[in-house]
Each structure stands twice: as structure tokens, then as C-alpha cells.
DOSE-79709 format. One record per residue (C-alpha): residue number from 0; chain; z, x, y. Coordinates in Angstrom, 1 decimal, always signed. Each point is the difference from the previous one (the first is absolute). Last residue first. Layout:
// residues N
     i   ch        z        x        y
   NUM    A        Z        X        Y
...
//
This chain:
// residues 482
     i   ch        z        x        y
   481    A    -29.3    +11.3   +115.1
   480    A     +0.7     -1.3     -3.4
   479    A     +3.9     -0.6     +0.9
   478    A     -0.8     -1.2     +3.4
   477    A     -2.3     -2.7     -1.1
   476    A     +2.5     -1.3     -2.3
   475    A     +2.9     +0.0     +3.1
   474    A     -2.6     -1.8     +1.8
   473    A     -0.6     -2.8     -2.4
   472    A     +3.7     -0.7     -1.1
   471    A     +1.0     +0.4     +4.0
   470    A     -2.7     -2.6     +1.0
   469    A     +0.5     -2.4     -2.7
   468    A     +4.2     +0.2     +1.1
   467    A     -1.1     -0.6     +3.6
   466    A     -2.0     -3.2     -1.4
   465    A     +2.9     -1.3     -1.6
   464    A     +2.7     +0.8     +3.0
   463    A     +0.8     -4.0     +0.4
   462    A     -0.1     -1.6     -3.6
   461    A     -2.9     -0.9     -1.6
   460    A     -2.0     -3.6     +0.1
   459    A     -1.2     -0.1     +3.4
   458    A     -1.0     -3.5     +0.9
   457    A     +1.5     -0.3     +3.3
   456    A     -0.3     +3.6     +1.1
   455    A     -3.9     -0.3     -0.6
   454    A     +0.4     -2.5     +2.5
   453    A     +2.0     +1.4     +2.6
   452    A     +3.3     -1.6     +0.3
   451    A     +1.7     +3.2     +1.3
   450    A     +2.5     +0.4     -2.8
   449    A     -1.6     +2.4     -1.7
   448    A     -2.2     +2.1     +2.3
   447    A     +2.0     +2.7     +0.5
   446    A     +0.1     +1.0     -3.7
   445    A     -4.1     +0.3     -0.3
   444    A     -2.3     -3.0     -1.1
   443    A     -0.9     -0.1     -3.6
   442    A     -1.5     -3.1     -0.8
   441    A     -0.5     -1.4     -3.5
   440    A     +1.7     +1.5     -2.7
   439    A     -2.2     -1.7     -2.8
   438    A     -3.0     +0.8     +1.9
   437    A     -2.6     +1.0     -2.5
   436    A     -1.0     +3.1     -2.4
   435    A     +0.3     +2.2     +3.3
   434    A     +0.1     -2.0     +3.2
   433    A     -0.6     +2.9     +2.3
   432    A     -2.0     +3.3     -0.5
   431    A     +0.9     +3.1     +2.2
   430    A     -2.2     +3.1     -0.2
   429    A     +2.0     +3.0     +0.9
   428    A     -2.0     +2.6     +1.7
   427    A     +2.2     +3.2     +1.3
   426    A     -0.7     +0.5     +3.7
   425    A     +3.9     -0.6     +0.8
   424    A     +2.3     -0.8     -3.1
   423    A     +3.1     -1.6     +1.5
   422    A     -1.9     -1.5     +2.7
   421    A     -2.4     -0.9     -2.8
   420    A     +2.6     -1.8     -2.2
   419    A     +1.8     -1.4     +2.5
   418    A     -3.2     -1.7     +1.8
   417    A     -1.4     -1.4     -3.7
   416    A     +3.0     -1.7     -0.6
   415    A     +1.2     -1.1     +3.4
   414    A     -3.4     -2.0     +0.1
   413    A     +2.1     -2.7     -1.4
   412    A     +0.2     -0.4     -3.8
   411    A     -2.4     -2.9     -1.8
   410    A     +0.8     -0.2     -4.0
   409    A     -0.3     +2.6     -2.5
   408    A     -0.6     +3.5     +0.7
   407    A     -2.8     +2.5     -0.4
   406    A     +0.0     +3.4     +1.0
   405    A     -2.7     +2.4     -0.3
   404    A     +0.3     +3.8     +1.4
   403    A     -2.1     +2.8     +1.0
   402    A     +0.8     +4.0     -0.8
   401    A     -2.1     +0.1     -3.3
   400    A     +0.2     -3.3     -1.9
   399    A     +3.2     -1.7     +0.7
   398    A     +1.2     -3.4     -1.4
   397    A     +2.6     -2.7     +0.8
   396    A     +0.7     -3.3     -1.5
   395    A     +3.3     -2.0     +1.3
   394    A     +1.2     -3.1     -2.0
   393    A     +3.0     -1.9     +1.5
   392    A     +2.8     -0.7     -3.1
   391    A     +1.2     -2.8     +1.9
   390    A     +3.4     -0.6     +0.5
   389    A     +2.9     -2.8     -0.5
   388    A     -1.2     -1.4     -3.1
   387    A     -2.8     -2.3     -1.2
   386    A     -3.7     +1.2     +0.7
   385    A     -1.1     -1.3     +3.1
   384    A     -3.0     -2.7     -0.4
   383    A     +2.0     -3.2     +0.5
   382    A     +1.4     +0.9     +3.5
   381    A     -3.3     +1.2     +1.2
   380    A     -1.7     -3.3     -1.1
   379    A     +2.8     -2.2     +1.4
   378    A     -0.6     +1.8     +3.5
   377    A     -3.7     -0.4     -0.6
   376    A     +0.4     -3.6     -0.6
   375    A     +2.3     -0.7     +3.0
   374    A     -2.6     +1.9     +2.7
   373    A     -2.7     -2.3     -1.4
   372    A     +2.1     -3.5     +0.2
   371    A     +0.5     +1.4     +3.6
   370    A     -4.0     +0.4     +0.5
   369    A     -0.4     -3.6     -1.4
   368    A     +3.0     -1.3     +2.4
   367    A     -1.9     +1.4     +3.1
   366    A     -3.1     -1.5     -1.2
   365    A     +1.3     -3.2     -0.2
   364    A     +1.3     +0.3     +3.3
   363    A     -3.5     +0.9     +1.2
   362    A     -1.6     -3.0     -1.6
   361    A     +2.1     -2.8     +0.7
   360    A     -1.9     -2.6     -1.0
   359    A     +3.5     -2.1     -1.0
   358    A     -0.6     +0.5     -3.8
   357    A     -1.0     +3.4     +0.8
   356    A     +3.6     +0.7     +1.6
   355    A     +1.7     -1.7     -2.7
   354    A     -1.9     +2.0     -3.0
   353    A     +0.6     +3.2     +1.8
   352    A     +3.6     -0.8     +0.8
   351    A     +0.5     -0.6     -3.7
   350    A     -1.5     +3.1     -0.7
   349    A     +2.6     +1.7     +1.7
   348    A     +2.6     -1.3     -1.1
   347    A     -1.1     +0.6     -3.4
   346    A     +0.1     +3.7     +0.9
   345    A     +3.3     +0.1     +1.5
   344    A     +1.6     -1.5     -3.4
   343    A     -2.0     +2.6     -1.8
   342    A     +1.5     +2.8     +2.3
   341    A     +3.6     -1.7     -0.4
   340    A     +0.1     +0.3     -3.7
   339    A     -1.8     +3.2     -0.5
   338    A     +2.9     +1.2     +1.9
   337    A     +0.0     +1.3     +3.8
   336    A     +2.6     +2.5     +1.3
   335    A     -1.8     +2.9     -1.5
   334    A     +0.3     +3.2     -1.3
   333    A     -1.2     +3.4     +1.1
   332    A     -0.7     +1.2     -3.1
   331    A     +1.0     +3.5     -1.0
   330    A     -2.6     +2.7     -0.5
   329    A     -0.2     +1.6     -3.5
   328    A     -2.9     +2.7     +0.4
   327    A     -2.8     +0.5     -2.5
   326    A     -2.1     +2.9     -0.8
   325    A     -3.4     +0.8     -0.5
   324    A     -0.8     +3.9     +0.5
   323    A     -3.6     +2.1     -0.2
   322    A     -0.3     +3.3     +0.7
   321    A     -3.4     +1.9     +0.1
   320    A     -0.7     +3.1     +1.6
   319    A     -4.0     +0.6     +0.0
   318    A     -0.1     +0.7     +3.8
   317    A     +2.3     +3.0     -0.9
   316    A     -2.8     +1.8     -2.0
   315    A     -2.7     -0.2     +2.3
   314    A     +2.5     +1.9     +2.6
   313    A     +0.6     +2.8     -2.8
   312    A     -3.6     +0.3     -0.5
   311    A     -0.8     +0.5     +3.9
   310    A     -1.0     -3.4     +2.0
   309    A     -3.4     +0.7     +0.8
   308    A     -0.5     +0.4     +4.0
   307    A     -0.9     -2.3     +2.9
   306    A     -0.5     +2.0     +3.1
   305    A     +1.5     +0.8     +3.3
   304    A     -1.1     +1.9     +3.3
   303    A     +1.7     +1.3     +2.6
   302    A     -1.9     +0.5     +2.9
   301    A     +0.2     +3.1     +2.6
   300    A     -1.7     -1.3     +3.2
   299    A     -3.6     +1.2     +0.7
   298    A     -0.6     -0.5     -3.7
   297    A     +1.8     +2.7     -1.6
   296    A     +1.2     -1.6     -3.6
   295    A     +3.9     +0.2     -1.2
   294    A     +1.4     -0.3     -3.3
   293    A     -0.3     -2.8     -3.0
   292    A     +2.6     -2.1     +0.5
   291    A     +0.1     -2.2     -3.3
   290    A     -0.7     -3.7     -0.7
   289    A     +0.8     -0.7     -3.5
   288    A     -2.1     -0.6     -3.2
   287    A     +0.2     -2.2     -3.2
   286    A     -1.9     -2.6     +1.0
   285    A     -1.9     +0.0     +3.5
   284    A     +2.9     -0.7     +2.2
   283    A     +0.6     -3.4     +2.0
   282    A     -0.8     -0.7     +3.4
   281    A     -2.7     -3.0     -0.6
   280    A     +2.5     -1.7     -2.6
   279    A     +2.4     -0.2     +3.4
   278    A     -3.0     -1.8     +2.0
   277    A     -1.0     -2.1     -2.7
   276    A     +3.2     -1.2     -0.6
   275    A     +0.5     -1.1     +3.6
   274    A     -3.6     -1.8     -0.3
   273    A     +1.3     -1.7     -3.0
   272    A     +3.5     -1.1     +1.7
   271    A     -1.9     -1.4     +3.0
   270    A     -3.1     -1.8     -2.2
   269    A     +2.9     -1.7     -2.1
   268    A     +1.4     -1.5     +3.2
   267    A     -3.6     -0.9     +1.2
   266    A     -0.1     -1.5     -3.4
   265    A     +2.9     -2.1     +0.1
   264    A     -0.7     -1.0     +3.7
   263    A     -3.3     -0.9     -1.2
   262    A     +1.4     -2.4     -3.0
   261    A     +1.5     -2.4     +2.6
   260    A     +2.8     -2.1     -1.6
   259    A     +2.6     +1.7     +2.4
   258    A     +4.0     +1.2     -1.2
   257    A     -1.3     +3.8     +1.4
   256    A     -0.6     +1.8     +3.3
   255    A     +2.3     +3.4     +0.0
   254    A     -0.4     +0.2     -3.6
   253    A     +3.5     +0.1     -1.8
   252    A     +2.9     +2.4     -0.7
   251    A     +3.5     -0.6     -0.9
   250    A     -0.4     -0.1     -4.1
   249    A     -2.7     +2.4     +0.2
   248    A     +0.7     +2.5     -1.9
   247    A     -3.6     +1.2     -1.3
   246    A     -2.6     -1.9     -1.4
   245    A     -2.6     +2.3     -1.8
   244    A     -3.8     -0.8     +0.3
   243    A     -2.3     +1.5     -1.9
   242    A     -3.7     +1.1     +1.4
   241    A     -2.7     +0.4     -2.5
   240    A     -2.7     +2.6     +0.9
   239    A     -3.2     +0.3     +1.9
   238    A     +2.2     +1.6     +3.0
   237    A     -1.5     -2.1     +3.1
   236    A     -0.4     -3.4     -1.7
   235    A     +2.9     +0.2     -2.1
   234    A     +2.2     +0.7     +3.2
   233    A     -1.2     -3.1     +1.9
   232    A     +0.1     -2.2     -3.3
   231    A     +3.5     +0.9     -0.6
   230    A     +1.4     -0.8     +3.4
   229    A     -1.9     -3.6     -0.3
   228    A     +1.8     -0.5     -3.2
   227    A     +3.3     +1.4     +0.9
   226    A     +0.3     -2.4     +3.1
   225    A     +0.4     -3.2     -1.7
   224    A     -0.7     +0.1     -4.2
   223    A     -1.3     -3.8     +0.6
   222    A     -0.2     -2.8     -1.8
   221    A     -1.0     -2.8     +2.2
   220    A     +2.1     -2.6     +2.0
   219    A     +1.5     +1.5     +2.9
   218    A     +2.0     -2.3     +2.6
   217    A     +3.4     +1.3     -1.8
   216    A     -0.9     +3.8     +0.5
   215    A     -2.6     +2.5     +0.3
   214    A     +1.1     +3.4     +1.7
   213    A     +3.1     +0.1     -2.4
   212    A     -1.1     +2.9     -1.8
   211    A     +3.4     +2.1     +0.7
   210    A     -0.5     +3.2     +1.3
   209    A     +1.1     +3.5     -1.4
   208    A     -2.9     +2.5     -1.0
   207    A     -1.4     +2.0     -2.6
   206    A     -3.6     +0.2     -0.2
   205    A     -1.5     +1.9     -3.3
   204    A     -3.6     +1.1     +0.0
   203    A     -2.1     +0.3     -3.3
   202    A     -1.8     +2.4     -2.2
   201    A     -2.0     +1.7     +2.7
   200    A     -1.9     +2.9     -1.7
   199    A     +1.3     +3.4     +0.8
   198    A     -1.5     +1.5     -3.1
   197    A     +3.1     -0.4     -2.1
   196    A     +0.8     -3.4     +1.2
   195    A     +1.6     -1.5     +3.3
   194    A     +2.4     -2.1     +0.8
   193    A     +1.0     -0.5     +4.1
   192    A     +3.2     -0.9     +0.9
   191    A     +1.5     -1.4     +3.1
   190    A     +3.4     -0.7     +1.7
   189    A     +0.0     -2.1     +2.9
   188    A     +3.3     -0.4     +2.0
   187    A     +0.2     -2.4     +2.6
   186    A     +3.7     -0.5     -0.5
   185    A     +0.7     -3.1     +2.3
   184    A     +4.1     -0.1     +1.9
   183    A     +0.4     -3.1     +2.1
   182    A     -1.3     -0.9     +3.4
   181    A     -3.1     -1.5     -0.6
   180    A     +1.5     -2.4     -2.5
   179    A     -2.6     -2.1     -2.0
   178    A     +1.5     -2.7     -1.6
   177    A     +2.7     -1.1     -2.8
   176    A     +2.3     -1.7     +2.4
   175    A     +3.3     +1.3     +1.0
   174    A     +2.8     -2.3     +1.3
   173    A     +1.2     -1.3     +3.5
   172    A     -2.8     -2.8     -0.4
   171    A     -0.9     +0.2     +3.7
   170    A     +0.3     +4.0     +0.4
   169    A     -2.0     +0.5     -3.4
   168    A     +0.8     +3.3     -1.4
   167    A     -3.2     +1.8     -2.0
   166    A     +0.4     +1.5     -3.3
   165    A     -3.8     +1.0     -0.6
   164    A     -0.3     +3.6     +0.9
   163    A     -4.1     +0.9     +0.4
   162    A     -2.1     +1.1     -2.4
   161    A     -3.5     +0.5     +1.2
   160    A     +0.3     +2.8     +2.4
   159    A     -1.4     +2.7     -2.6
   158    A     +0.6     +3.6     -0.1
   157    A     -1.1     +2.9     -2.6
   156    A     +1.3     +1.8     -2.5
   155    A     -1.8     +2.3     -2.6
   154    A     +0.1     +0.5     -3.8
   153    A     -2.7     +1.6     -2.6
   152    A     +0.0     -1.1     -3.6
   151    A     -1.8     +2.4     -2.2
   150    A     -1.4     -1.4     -3.2
   149    A     -0.5     +0.8     -3.7
   148    A     -1.8     -3.3     -1.3
   147    A     +1.4     -2.6     -2.2
   146    A     -2.4     -2.4     -1.7
   145    A     +1.7     -1.8     -2.9
   144    A     +2.8     -0.3     +2.1
   143    A     -1.1     -1.8     +2.8
   142    A     -1.9     -2.5     -2.2
   141    A     +2.8     -0.8     -2.3
   140    A     +2.2     -0.7     +3.1
   139    A     -2.8     -2.2     +1.2
   138    A     -0.1     -2.0     -3.3
   137    A     +3.4     -0.7     +0.3
   136    A     -0.1     -1.3     +3.6
   135    A     -2.6     -2.2     -0.7
   134    A     +1.8     -1.5     -3.0
   133    A     +3.0     -0.3     +2.4
   132    A     -2.3     -1.8     +2.6
   131    A     -1.4     -2.6     -2.5
   130    A     +3.4     -1.0     -1.4
   129    A     +1.2     -0.2     +3.9
   128    A     -3.2     -2.4     +0.7
   127    A     +0.8     -2.0     -3.2
   126    A     +3.5     -0.8     +1.5
   125    A     -0.9     -0.5     +3.0
   124    A     -2.9     -2.7     -0.4
   123    A     +2.5     -3.0     -0.4
   122    A     +1.7     +0.8     +3.3
   121    A     -3.4     -1.1     +2.1
   120    A     +2.0     -3.1     +1.2
   119    A     +3.8     +0.5     -1.2
   118    A     +1.4     -0.4     -3.5
   117    A     -0.9     +4.1     -0.8
   116    A     +2.1     +0.9     +2.6
   115    A     +2.9     +1.6     -1.8
   114    A     -2.6     +2.0     -1.4
   113    A     +0.1     +2.0     +3.4
   112    A     -3.4     +1.7     +1.0
   111    A     +0.4     -0.5     +4.1
   110    A     -3.6     +0.1     +1.4
   109    A     -2.2     +3.1     +1.2
   108    A     +1.0     -0.7     +3.6
   107    A     +3.6     +1.5     +0.3
   106    A     -1.9     +3.9     -0.8
   105    A     +2.8     +1.7     -1.3
   104    A     -2.5     +2.9     -0.8
   103    A     +2.1     +0.3     -3.5
   102    A     +1.1     +2.7     -2.3
   101    A     +0.4     -0.2     -4.0
   100    A     +1.0     +3.0     -1.5
    99    A     -0.3     +0.2     -3.9
    98    A     +1.2     +3.1     -2.1
    97    A     +3.4     -1.7     -0.9
    96    A     -2.3     -2.6     -1.2
    95    A     -1.0     +1.9     -2.8
    94    A     -4.2     +0.6     -0.1
    93    A     -1.9     -1.8     -2.7
    92    A     -2.8     -1.3     +2.7
    91    A     +0.2     -3.4     -1.3
    90    A     +3.7     +0.0     -0.9
    89    A     +0.9     +1.2     +2.9
    88    A     -1.5     -2.1     +2.2
    87    A     +1.2     -2.7     -1.7
    86    A     +3.7     +0.9     +0.3
    85    A     -0.4     +1.1     +3.8
    84    A     -1.8     -3.0     +1.0
    83    A     +2.1     -2.8     -1.6
    82    A     +3.4     +2.2     +0.6
    81    A     -1.5     -0.2     +4.0
    80    A     -0.6     -3.8     -0.2
    79    A     +3.7     -0.3     -1.7
    78    A     +1.3     +2.5     +2.9
    77    A     -1.8     -2.0     +2.8
    76    A     -3.0     +1.6     +1.5
    75    A     -0.8     +1.5     +3.3
    74    A     -2.8     -0.6     +2.8
    73    A     -2.8     +0.7     -1.8
    72    A     -2.8     +2.3     +0.4
    71    A     +1.2     +2.1     -3.4
    70    A     +0.3     +3.9     +0.0
    69    A     +0.8     +1.2     -3.8
    68    A     +1.2     +3.7     -0.1
    67    A     +0.4     +1.5     -3.3
    66    A     +1.9     +2.8     -0.3
    65    A     -0.5     +2.8     -2.6
    64    A     +3.2     +1.7     -1.5
    63    A     -0.3     +0.3     -3.8
    62    A     -3.9     -1.0     -0.5
    61    A     -0.7     +2.9     +2.4
    60    A     +1.3     +2.8     -1.7
    59    A     +1.2     +2.8     +1.8
    58    A     -0.7     +2.2     +3.5
    57    A     -2.5     +1.8     -2.0
    56    A     -1.8     -2.9     -0.6
    55    A     -0.3     -1.2     +3.4
    54    A     +2.5     -2.7     +0.7
    53    A     -0.3     -4.3     -0.1
    52    A     -1.2     -2.2     +2.5
    51    A     -1.4     -3.2     -1.4
    50    A     -1.6     -2.4     +2.8
    49    A     -0.1     -3.6     -0.6
    48    A     -1.9     -2.3     +2.9
    47    A     +0.1     -3.7     +0.4
    46    A     -2.0     -1.4     +3.0
    45    A     +0.0     -3.2     +1.7
    44    A     -3.7     -1.5     +1.4
    43    A     -0.2     -0.7     +3.8
    42    A     +0.3     -3.2     +1.9
    41    A     -0.2     -2.0     -2.9
    40    A     +0.2     -4.0     -0.4
    39    A     +2.4     -3.3     +0.5
    38    A     +3.2     +1.0     -1.4
    37    A     +2.0     -2.8     -1.2
    36    A     +3.5     -0.8     +1.2
    35    A     -0.7     -1.0     +3.8
    34    A     +2.5     -1.0     +2.7
    33    A     +0.6     +3.7     +0.5
    32    A     +3.7     +0.5     +1.9
    31    A     +1.8     +1.4     -2.9
    30    A     -2.3     +2.5     -0.3
    29    A     -1.7     +1.4     -3.6
    28    A     -2.0     -3.0     -0.9
    27    A     -2.7     +1.0     -2.4
    26    A     +0.1     -2.0     -3.0
    25    A     -3.4     +0.4     -1.7
    24    A     -3.3     -2.0     +1.7
    23    A     -2.2     +3.0     +0.0
    22    A     +0.2     +2.0     -2.9
    21    A     +2.4     +3.4     +0.3
    20    A     -1.7     +3.3     +1.1
    19    A     +1.1     +2.6     -2.5
    18    A     -3.3     +2.3     +0.7
    17    A     +0.3     +3.3     -2.1
    16    A     +0.9     +3.5     +0.9
    15    A     -0.2     +3.3     -2.5
    14    A     +2.1     +3.4     +0.7
    13    A     +1.0     +2.9     -1.7
    12    A     +1.4     +3.1     +1.4
    11    A     +1.5     +3.0     -1.9
    10    A     +1.7     +2.3     +2.2
     9    A     -0.4     +2.8     +3.2
     8    A     +1.8     -0.8     +3.2
     7    A     -0.5     +0.7     +3.4
     6    A     +2.3     +0.8     +3.2
     5    A     -1.6     +2.7     +2.1
     4    A     +2.4     +2.1     +2.7
     3    A     -1.7     +1.5     +2.5
     2    A     -0.4     +3.9     -0.2
     1    A     +0.8     +3.2     +2.0
     0    A     -1.1     +3.3     -1.9
//
């Protein structure tokens, strides 16, 4: 009998959430062009979520193969701050660091929480805030693990045109700029998941989409989750259950309208994604059922009827299957023509230029020098944060529940990561999360983008071909498990 393939997972699932909004007045400057340092208020609260995934008992001991997924409304954390979070959360929860996986919504309006900025206005609040977040995450992990539910996760695909290519060629400058490119490829794939309990009650919604939360830029002085905040509000209002946002491979994707200070634009972008997610969620099958052709029915015309039928015992067991792998791949560094001394020299030149421009009353030129100084500061940080040697032990997380896959990778890969895997495995749900446990790897553009002068190309730290290697590693493991 003809039927439609249904992608569902059965597992142990625990969820806990908390508000992690920083105090007003904390250091906030994420954008080089920003003229402020401290936040002046809150647009929407920031959220932390902990999800405890584990196999059902018949698939093996949960403690030996559980995966803790931590979702934070922040842009990213540098390695030192990430270590602080993982160490303290592990200590508070009693869960080993190897089982902890942190991903970020990547909102650029939450503030840049680097302890190297403690001497700047509002920076004195950063260390205490980060310690409180780490303790809160540890408590969330404990809470999520203490009340696991037997859950069914149903997956579906939708479309949303919010994300657009952001590698734009500027004819006047004769260079690439980071902005909306109406002619560039844009992955509009939206992957959703609905988590339900044993009585078919909805426990959570998960929205996996790739788009930089860069609606709010240097003009904005408020703490904000950017568009994921309004998106979650829309979905939660209609479903009555928490909504989690997984940032996909968005290295070259951003909203069509962004780089503004208008809060309504961020909320409008969020509503666009939220309504698209609701549309996809409404199409999901009932838990543990498939859509099957039921046969003809005479009614004037001969009608072909379909109905939802429960999984057979064998199908039910297949949805329980659990596999988990965490591994590293040695990816060579790209190398750089700039030394630490050269970067520090350029940084001092920019700071001196800013001081001279301010003394001359030229605020525009002073602002330009301030932005350039921020660029050099981050370039220096990226250089200092990389482990010594000729390559980076790049981390990949992959787990499979039933016939669906969850993939998390370091850094900010281009959309090619997810589009390649979905092309290789058509129709198979592959939930893709980026910025996993930090951003040591930085941007991961495809090989043809190297040497193009695109912004991600200019700051990429791994050698040409790194993204393609990661795609092959993940794809080969998925193929083996399938």
C-alpha cells in the first residue's frame, strides 16, 4: 500500500529554560561603527535553554550516550569564556564536559562578552555576568536531566525568504561588501521539529534556520535576541510550548533588511520566520503515525482516500535507534602574512588616528578610526586564541535518533554545508547547528571564495578546502549510519 515517508524519533527528552538577560549598563559594543559602549536598556529578554537527549532504555544506558544541548542567546564566546562556562556548568551539574554542547542564536545585539574588555565602560560587569550564566546553565542541565520524558520528535521542511545572500560586489569600490546581494544564492530551507509526550501533548518546537541575526546594528543600544525573539514569541503563542532556535550554516546569509537600529524591523523579521515555522509545524504528522493510501471511494468521481495509520512495532523500534559520535578532524591553518607585532602596530596607528581626529573635532573620521581599531583588536584576538601548531583539531558532533540526524560544528560555515548534505540525502532531516562550543575556526567559506576579498575570506583562519572536508566527514558518517 502506498504511503508517505515519515521522519520521527523516539528518545528521552528533558528541557529547562531560564532568563539570562545581562544587567543594563553592561559593555555592549559589538559593532565597530557603534559610538556607544554600554547598553541602555532591554528590547527583549535573552534566554538559555538546556536539552537533555538520550536513548530509550532498550537502546542502551542513557548516562553513557546522552547529549546535552545548551542554547544561548549570545553572539559567541571566546575560548577563555567558553572554558569558564563549560567548566562551571560541568561542576554544577555533575555532567562531564564531553557531553556538553553549546550553540548560539548568534544575535549581534546581546553584547560582546569578552573578559579582555573589562577595562572598558561596562566591562567591569562582564566577569560576574558570565559566572552567573555558567551557574544558571549548570542548574538548567540538572533540571533537564532530572525530568526526562519519553518523547516523539516529528520533523518537517518549510520555506522562508528571510535569509538572503550577503556577499555583495560593489562596482564603485571594486570589492565585495557584506550586505544584501539580490542575485546571490540563498538557502531558504526551514527545518522544524515538534516534540510530543506520551499523551501527544506538545513539549517543545524546534526551528532550524540559517540567517545572521544582524537586523540590529551599531545604531541600536538595547540588549536584544534580534529576530529569534519575536519568532519564538509567535510560535509559542500558537503552540503553548517552548520554542528553541538552532542557527544553521549562515556564514553567507543575513536578513534582506538589516544593519538598522529600528526594533520593529527585527520583530518583523522574526514574525516572518515565526509564521513560516508555524506553517511547517501545522503540516507535521501525528506522533507515531504515517500517511497511507486507504483505497478508493465511490462518490460521483472515484476518490482516492488517505488516512493516518499507527506505526507497526518494527517501525516503532526503528524510530528508537540511537547513535552518537563526537570527533575531531585536523584541519591545516591558512597561515597569515601578518604577524602579531604588525597587527599591534596597525592597532596603535588606528588609535592614534582616532585621538587626532577627535582633537580636530572630526567625529566622522574619528568614528572610522575607532571601527578600524576594533577590526584590528579582533584580528589580534583570533590570532591569540588559536592553539599552537600547524592545524586545528576541529570538532564535529553528530547524533542520529531514528531516521533523523543532528549535526553541530564549530565556527561559521557557509550555507554550502547544509545544502550539500540535503542534496546528498534528499528528504532526510539533518538539523544543522553552527558555532558549536565557540568560534575558534572563525568563518568557513567554500574553496572558490578564497582570495576573493569577501569579508569571511579575509578573516578565515583555516586553509582552503576546510569546509569541503567537513562536509565530507559529516556526509560519510551519515551515509554509514543510513
